[in-house]
Every structure is written in structure tokens, then in C-alpha cells.
N, C-alpha and C positions, 0 to 999 in steps of 0.2 A: 197743838201738840208740840212738846219740846223735842229737840234734836235727839236726845238720848232715847226717848220713847219710840222714835222712828227706826232705830237700829234693832235688828233681831237680838234677843237676849243672849243667844249663844255666841254672838260676835261682839258684845259690849266690852268684854275684857280686853280684846285686841284693840278695839277702837279707843278705849281709855288709855292704854299703854302708848299708842301712837300720839294721842293728844298730849299726854304728859311729856313725851319726848320732844314734840314741837315746842311746847311751852318752855321746857328747860333750856332748849337751844336758844330760844329768843332771850331768855333772862341772862344766860351766861355770856352770850355774844355782846349784848347791849351793856352788860356790866363792865366788860373789858373796854368797851368804847367810852363808857361814862367816866372811867377813872381819869381820862384826859381832862375832864372838867374840874376835877378836884384841885388842880393847880390854881384856879381862879375863884372857885366857889366851894363852900363847905358841903359835906355830904348831906346834911338835912336840906340844904337849898337845892342840890341836884336832885334829891329824892322828891322834893316838892315840885320841881319843874317836871319831873317824870310823871307824877300823879296828875298835875295840871293838864299837860298835853294829852295824856291818856283819857282824862275825864272829858275833854272837848271832843275827842274822837268817838268815844263810846256814847255820849249823849247825842251826837249827830246821827249815829247809826241806829241806836236803840229807840230814841225818842220815848222815854218812859212816861207813863201817865201818872204823875204824882198824886192827882186827886183821887185815884182809885186805891191808894195804899191804905191798908188798915194799920192798927197799932202793931200787930204782929209783923207786918211787912217792914215798918219803920224800925222795929227792934232788930230785925234780921240784917237790914242793910247798914244800920248804924254800927252794930257790933262788928260786922265784917269790915266796914270801912276803917274803923279805928284800928283793928288788929292788923289789917293789910298794910296800912300806912306805917304803923310802928315796925312791922317786919321789914319794910323797905328801908326805913331810916337806920335801924340798928344794923342791917346788913351792909349798907353803904359805909357806915362808921367803922365796921369791922374790916371791910375790904381796904379801907384807907390805911390800915395799920398792919394787917397780916395778909399772907398770900391768898389769892382767890380760892384755890383748892381747899385750904384749911378752913376758911370762913364758910364755904358751902358745906363742907363735911360736918362742922359743928352745927350749923343751921339744920341740916338734915335730921339731927337727933330729935327735933321736935316732931317731925313726921313719923320717925321711927317709934316714938312713944305711942302715937295713935295706932300704929300698926300692931304693936305689942298688946295694947289694951283691947284690940279687936280680935285677938287670937281665940279661937274656939276649939282648935284641935292641935295636938302636939306637932303634927307635920307642918302646919302653918307657922308655928313658932320657930321651927327649925329653918324654914325659908327666910323668915324675918331676921333671925340671928345670922344666917349666912350672908344676907345683905349688909348687916352691921359689921360683920367681920371684914367684908370687902371694903367698906368705907374706911375702917381702921387701917387696913393695909395701904390704901391710897394716901391717907393723910399722915400716917406714922412717920415717914422719913422727913416730913416738912415741919414737924412740930418743934423746930429749934428756935423759933422766935421768942423773945422775952417781953414782948409788948402785951402785957396782961390786960390792958384796956381793950385791945383788939379781941382777945378771947372772951372778955366779959360781954362786949357788944354782940359777938357771935352767939353767945349763950342766950342773951336776951332775944336775939332774932330767932333762935330755936324755940324759945317759949312762945313767941308770937306765931311761929309757924305751926305749932301744935294747935293753937286756936284757929289759924287759917285753914288747916287741913279739915278740921271738923266743920267749920262754918261754910266751906266751899260747897259741901253737899246741900246745905240749906239754901244757898243762893242758886245752885244749879237746878234744884227741884222744889222750890218753895211754892208759895201762893202764886196764882197766875199773874197778878199785877207786878210782882217783884222777882219772878223767877228768871233764870237764865241771864242773858245780856242786859235786860232791863234793870234787874236788881244790881248787877255788877256795875252798870253805869252810875247809878245813884250812890253806891258804896264808894266807888273811886272818887266821885265828886266830893263826898263827905271827907274823905282822906285828904284831898287836895285843899279843901277849905281849912282843915286843921293846921296845915303847914303853910298856909298862905302868907303869914307874917315873914317867914324865912324866905319864901319865894319872892315876895314883893320887893325886898331890899336888893335883890339881884337883877330884876328886870331892867332898870335903867342902864346897867352896865353890860347887858347882853348884846352880842353881835349877831349878825345874820347866821353865821356858822354855829353859834351857840344855840340858836333857836332850832336849826336843822338837827343838831345832835339831840336836843331835848325832845323834838318830835319823833325822832328815830327810836330813842330808848323808851318813850312813852307808848308808841304804837306797837312795837315788836316785843319790848321787854316787859310790858304791863298789860295793855289792852288785849293783845293776842294771847299772851302767855296765861294771864289770869282767866280768860275766857276758856282756854283749853283745860285748865285745872278744874274750873267749875263744872264743865261738861264731864270730865273724867270722874269727878267725885259723885255726880248725880247718876252716872252710868253704872258704877260699881260699888260705891260706898267709901267712906273715909279710911277704913282699915286697909283695903286693897290699894287705894291711892297712896297711902302712907308708905307702902312697900315700893310702889312705882317711883316715888320721889327719890328712891335710892339711886336713880339714874342721874340725879343732879351732880354728885361728885364725879361720875364718869364723864358727863358732858363737859364739866368745868375743866377736867384734866385734858380732854381733847382740845378745848378752846385755848387752854394755856399753851399746849404744844403748837397749835397752828398759828395763833395770833401773837403769842408772847415768846415762842421758842423754848418753852420749858419741856425738858426731856424727863420722862418718868422712870422710876426705878423698876426693877423686876418684880418686887413684891406688889407694887402699885398695879402692874398689868395683871398679876394674879388676882388682885382685889377686883379689878374690872370684870374678870371672868366670873368670879363668885357672884357679883351683883347681877350680871347678865343672866346667869343660870337661875338665880333666885327669882328675878323678875319674870323670866320665861315660865318658871314653874307656877308662879302665882297666876299668871295670865291663863295658862292652860287649865288650872283648877277653876278659875272664875268662869271660863267659857264652858267647861264641862258641867259645872254645877248649874249654870243657867240653862244649858241644853236639857238636863234632867228635869228641871222644874217646868220648862216649856212642854216637854213630852208628857209629863204627868198631868199637867193642866189640860192639855188637848185631849188626853185620854178620858179624863173625868167629864169634859164637855160632851164627848161622844156618848159616854155612858148615860149622862143626864138627858141628852137628846133622845136616845133610844129607850130611856126609862128602864134600864137594866139595873137590877139591884147591885150595889157595889160594896166592896169590903175595903175600908181604909186601913 
């Protein structure tokens, strides 16, 4: 049984939100650390090192059984691995050129697209738009850069994140052989192999400190973070996780303040408040909806057991 299935349905929304928060913190903190490697290595190389160290860690922990993979399993892990690796590389290329908060904000638009596509009720759309408004207020004062390559790479990262958000649910709750951390381990290995040519050129020049940094960003910024995202998506669904990913700009703003000394504007703090309120509302609705479904299912089971005629 997967981890998401062990958690009561009425608590899965909260568990998913906590998982996304942990993953986001890992990604933003390690990204701030990884920028120190850009002075000696290119962003694709740093991203490749991140994928490589994460793959080693995940393979050691998951020990996936490749011989049990079906064609459907391989399709899922291959597509996820390609999209995740592209998202990593484009994001690092963007961070090299524009501020972290701006890059994260633009990238979030990919997850926001998934959230909007999953809207079934007007109220849900209002929550999603509230989160987007908060993101705009955080990023607005910092859009003074003229490095349009940075914005282009961030937009490409957003497109990849759209696919990443959708595919995370398939990895998190797919076929038994490739679900959860097993599928994630194979996917990240595929991504690492794709960028191995860029990584191989840097290995001879790497110092012990470089390897420690690569292991740190791989373990906490990818292996742990992506595991949390896959769990969250399988627990609640891509649309809900798409809204939860609005926490990324918030976390990046806090990381920028603590690690880089960046002070936010008043509108940015108002934006943080909007995102927090929207995320809390979505969490509450997800938990409440799951509780209603659980109660209804249990009631029907009792009726069937007692063989009482029911009216659906």
C-alpha cells in the first residue's frame, strides 16, 4: 500500500500541503546554494550533477525492480524523467540571469495552468485567481530586469512544470512496479543520463567541496523535494497541487530574505497573505470533500451489510 493510501482521506489535503511546503523549501534553499557553483560550471552541468547525485540516492533507497516494468510503466517514468530534467535545466538557466523570486514566480505559472484546467466550481476558480494575484504582487516590483533570455528560460521552465505537475500524480499512484519512490528513482536516473554529457565534462574538475554541494542539492533539492511532490499529487490530484505550488514564490521570498538579505515590498507581503489564504481555503475544501466522500461510502457499506433498501 502506498503512503497516500495509508492516510485517512479527510487528512490528505493537509498532508499534501505539508509535503509541498517541505519540497518547496528544499528546492529554494538548495537553489540559493547551487548558484555558488555557477561561477565554475554552467547551469546545465550543475543541473546534471543534481540529477546524478539524486539518482544515486533514490536508486539506493528504492531499489526498483526494472524487470517488472510494463510498457505503461516505462512510458510513465520516461516522460516524467524528460520533463523533470528539462524543468531543472531551464530553471537554473533562468536563475543565472534573473532574480530567484522572479524565476520561481514565472515557473509557477505552469502549475497555475493545471490548477485552472482542474476548476469545476466558480469558488475554486476564485481561490486559484487569488493565488495568482498574490504571485503577481510578489514578483511585480522585481520585474525591472531586461535580460529577456532569463524570462524565456523561466517561461520554458513553466511549460515543463505544467507537465511535471500532471505527471507527478501518475508517478505517485501508478502501477505497483513503478509507483511512488520506485518510479521516481528510475525517472530521475533517466533525466541524469540525458544530461550526462554535460556532467561528464565537469567531473575531472570537481573538488571535494563541489561533490558535497552536488550531493546536498541532489538529496534535499531533488530526491526529497520530488518525492514530496509525487506524494502530494497522488494524495489530492494535480489540480489541487497546482494551487499548493503557489507556495513556491512565498518560500523563495523568505529564502531570499534569510539567505540573501533581500527585503520585500509591502505589496509583496500582501501577496504572501493572499497566497496563504488561498492555499488554506483549498486545503480546507479538499479535507471537507474527502470527509463527505468517506462518510457517504461508510454509510452505503452499512446499508449493504444490513441489506436495507437505499435511495441514491
